[in-house]
N, C-alpha and C positions, 0 to 999 in steps of 0.2 A: 283893717281885720289886723288884729294884734300878736305878735309873732307867738309861734309855737315854743313851747320850754322843754328843753331836753330834758326825761329824768329816769334816772338810772336807780332804784329797779323804777320798770314801769306801773302804772296805777291800774291795769290790766294785763290780762292774760288771754292770748290770744288762741281760738279754736284753730286745733289742728286735727283731721282723720288719715287714719290709716289702712289701705285695703291689700288685699290679693285678690289675685284672678282665679276664677272658678276653671272649671274642668270645661266650660264652652265660652273663656275667657273674658267673660263678664265680672265687674268691680265686685268683691263682697267686704265691706267696713267691717276692722275688727271689733270688736265687743265681748262683752260676758259668754254670750251664748255662742260665737266663732272667734273663737280666739287665731292669735297668727299661728299657723302648720307650721311647725317644726321639729327637729330631730335633735333629739339627746342620745350624742356621741359618748364610750366610753372614754374617758383619759388613761385607763391602761394600757400596758405596753404590751408588747407580743415579740417574743426571741426567733431572732430571723431565723432561718433555713438556708444553712450554706454550707459547700461539701466542693467535690471533686470527686471524679473519676475517670476510671483509662478503659473499664470495660459496661457492659450492658448493667444499669442498679434502678431498685428502686428506692427514690428517698420519701424520707415522711415519716408519721405525718406531720403537717400545719397544721397550726387552730386561728384562723383568721379570728379578726374580730367584725362585730357587724357592722355595718355602718364605712368602713374602715375600705379603701383602695387596697388591692395585693397588686405587688409589682413583681414581674418574674425576671429574672437577667438572666445571660447566659451568654456567656464568653469564653475564648481560646480556640483553637484549631484542629476541627474535626467532623468527621463525616456522620453522619445519622442522622435519627427526630427525636424529637423529645416531647411529651405527651403531658398534658395536666388533668387530670383524672378528682373528682371529688368521692370520699368516702362516710359513712355516717357509722362506722366502726370502730374507728382508729389506725383502715385501712385493710383491714381483711378483705372486704370486700370493696373493689374500685368501678366506679361508673362514671359514666361520659362529664365532663365539666357542661353545666346546661343553664339558662337562665329559665326561670318558671319550666321547666323539661322540656325548653328548645336550649340549641347552642345560640338561636338570636330571636329575640321577638320584638320587635318594634311595632304600635298601633297609635300613631299620629295623632292628633284634633287636626281635621282640614280648617278647624275655622282659625285656628290657633296660627297654622302652619305645616306646609310637606315638605319636610327635610331630602335633601340628596344626601346618599349612603350611600358607604363605598366597603367593601369589604374583601381582602384577598387573602392569599396565602394561607388556608386553612387547611385542615384533616378532621371532618366532622367524622365520628366513628357512630352511627345511628340507630347499634344494637339494643336489643330492647325497648327502644324510645317510644313513648307512649302519644306521641303528636308529630307532628313534622320541624327537623330539628331546626331548619331557620325559616321563622312564620314573619311576613314584612305586610302593611296595608297601610293605602292611605298616604302615599307617597309620592314626589316628585320625578327622583331619579335614583334608580335603585343598581348599582353595580358590582357585578361579583366577579373575581380576579382569580384565577386556579384557587377554584375551592373542590374540593375533593374530599365526597360524601361514601363512607363505607357500612356495608348493610345495610341494614330495616329491613322491613316484612311488611306486606300489603295486609290490610288498608292505610295505613301508617306510611304518606309516602315522604321525602327527606327533605320538600321547599313545598312551601304554599306563600306565592306571593295575589294579592289581589290589592284592585282601586289604585294600578300605579302610572304612570303614564308612559314611563323610558324603562326599560329594564333590560340589560347587559350582561348577559354571559360570552365571558372570555376565559377560556381554555378552563371551563368546568365540569365536572365527571361525578358517575353513580359506579360502583364496583360492588357487585356483588348483592344488589338487590333483591328479594325474594319476592316472589308475584302470589305465593301459590298456586291452589290448584283452581281459582276463579280470575285473576287477574289483578293489575292494582294500576295507580298511575303516578312516577316519581318526582316527575318536576313539574309541580302545580301553578296553573295562574287564573288567572280570573278576572277579568275587566282590564285586561296589561296590553299594552305595546309591548313584545319582545324581540330583541333581536339575539341571536345564539352563535356568537365567535366559534369554532373548533371545538364543540360540545363532546363530550363521547359516555355513550352507556357500555359497561362491560360485564359480561358476567351476569348477567340476570337469571334465576333460578325460578324455576316453579312449574307444573304440571301439565297446565290449561287456563280458557280462557283468552280473552283479548286484554292487552296491556302496552301502556304507551311511555313512553322518556319526556317529552315534553307534551304536555298536554294544556289546550287550552280548552275553556268554556267562560260560557257568560261573557259574552263581549270583547274575546283576545286576538288578538294579528301578532300572528310569529311569522318570522321571517330570519330564513338559514342560510350563513356562512361558514361551511363546514361542519359535518356529522359523522359520527361511527356510532355503528350499532350494530354491540356482539350479542350472543344469547349464551346461555346453558343451558337452556328450557328441555325439559322432555314433554312437554305437549302445550299446545294454546300457541300462540302468535305473539309476539314484542313488536309493537308499531313507533317508526322511529321521530312521528310526531302528529297533531291532528290539534286545527284549531276553526271556533265555530263561526270564527267570522272572515280573517280573510290570512292567506300565507301568501303575501306577496310574492316573497324569490326566495327557491331553493337554490344551492350551489352547492360545491364538492362534498355530495353525501353515499356515505360509503356503507354497507351492509356486508359483515361478516355471519352473521351467525345462521344454522341452519332453520330457524323457526322465528328470525328477524326480518323486516319488509318494511320500505320506506312509500309503500303503497299505503296513502294513508285516507281511504276513499272508502271507509264502511258508510254505515249510516250519523258517527260522529265524526265526521270528518268536512273538510272539505279541501277542494282542487289547488293548487298551488296557481299562479297567476304566469308566474316565470320559472318553469325547471330546468334548469344549465343542464343537468345530469339527463333528461328525462324529455331531451324538447326533440319533437319531431323534424323526423332530417327531411329536407324537401328535395328526393331520391326517387329512385326509381327502382323498382324489387320485381324480378323478373317469374311467372306463377308456374308452375308443372302440374300436368295432369294429376290432380290431386285437390282432395281440402285441406281449406286455409283458415285458421283464428289467429287474429290481428290482436298485438296488444298495442298498450300505447306509445309504446319507441318502435311501433314499424312505421316504414319510410312512406309518405305519402299515397305515391303513388305507386300501387300494382296493377301488372303487367301480364298480362294471362296470352300469349302468344305461341300457347301449346296445342293440335288437334286434342280434345277430350273423347275419352275411351267409354266415358258414364255422366252421368250428373253428378253435377259438383258446388261447391259451397264456398263461399267466403266469408267470414261472420269477424263483422264490426266487433271492437273492444268490448266490454262492460265493465272494465276497472282501471283506475289510471287516468281518469278521463280528465278531459279539461274543458275550459269553453274555448273555443274557435277551435278544436283539432279539426283536423279533415283528412278528409280520405278520398282518392278519385281512382276508380275501378275501371278499366280498358280490358275490352279482350278484341283484337285486333290480326288476323293471319288470314289465310289466303281461305285453308279450309277449316275453319273452325270444330266443327265435329258434330254430327246432331244428338247433340244433347245437351243439355239447357246448363244455363253457368248462375248461380242465384247468389244475391249478396243476402243476410242475413242480417238484421236490426236485433242483437238479445236486451237490447234495453228498452223502444217502446214497441216492437214487432212490425216495423215501420221497414220491408223487404223491397228487396228488388228483382226482376228477374228476366237475363238476357235470355231468349227464347233459342233453341236446337238451332244451329248453323249458321247462327245470327252473330257479327259483329256489333260492339258500343260501346259507348262508355258512360259513367254514372259517377255524380259527386255525392256525397254527404258531410254536411259541417255537424259539429255538436253547438246544439243550443238549448239548453235545457233535458234534451235527446238527442238522439239524431235527427238530422233533420237531409231532407233527399232534397235537394238544390237545385238541379240541375240532371237530364240525362238524353243519350241522343243514339241515332245510330250511324254507324263506321260503315 
């Protein structure tokens, strides 16, 4: 085989192809009909906005250049807040800073990759917002730390997160949201696993409807480690949380508002698997000669040791109920009285009656309804 010669320049032109990624991740070869996507940047410069202040002041306007990053630098020893706003009339009208109408908007392409995102130490003014101030979808991990939302009004929430594997809220809160006359949802989640740590909602305004702070639907699980719920409603009810799939753990929930509730068991919610604040106490409560209505935090054993002077009832809970909740009702004394004592099931009508002058015990357990597990004479 003859030796190959080295020629410079070579006697041929090798073929090369340049391609770029489509939205779905596939390769698109550059051609006359599919040119390489580029952004033309202006070479113009802009005069920096600089100054100092010893009191409250409004600075600007500053005219940015499209496609160029804007860097804000603050220095000095001071106490207070700084707020960046936008304007289309030279600063006469100032609006919240936003991206496509939101403070943060991100919808990654799952085929390309699902990112891990952390947003922290932000104050978001949702006054007049036409859509949720933070919107995020199709992510892997989203962490929101020390985010405060001001104002906002139904039916637009302040946050909409969807299809995200792990969402963590740390020290996040909403202030002065207005639910109007029909209610609304403030933090909204869809197909997410959410963990809320010391979240709070305060000063919620409105006059009616059912409203929710942490609202999960379409396959959402919410775990809560610290939640404060407060309102300034004149009508309706503010629920602290609800999720359609599961609420595994609820702990350290504080309800302050007169129209606020951590009872999440209307038709839109499901019961926590473990509620540290409302777990049933395995203790005994002595009953008197009166009708009684139990709640989800009533002790497990209800003991009637008083002679009845009339037919009496004890009614099982119909809200705040969770799987495995149990009540044992005991009637036991030497002279029980010549009157009946009836256990009323408000959910399924599965009542039980102690006959007049009879002692006995009956046990109910919740499993999709109140189930009568056992009954006996004493």
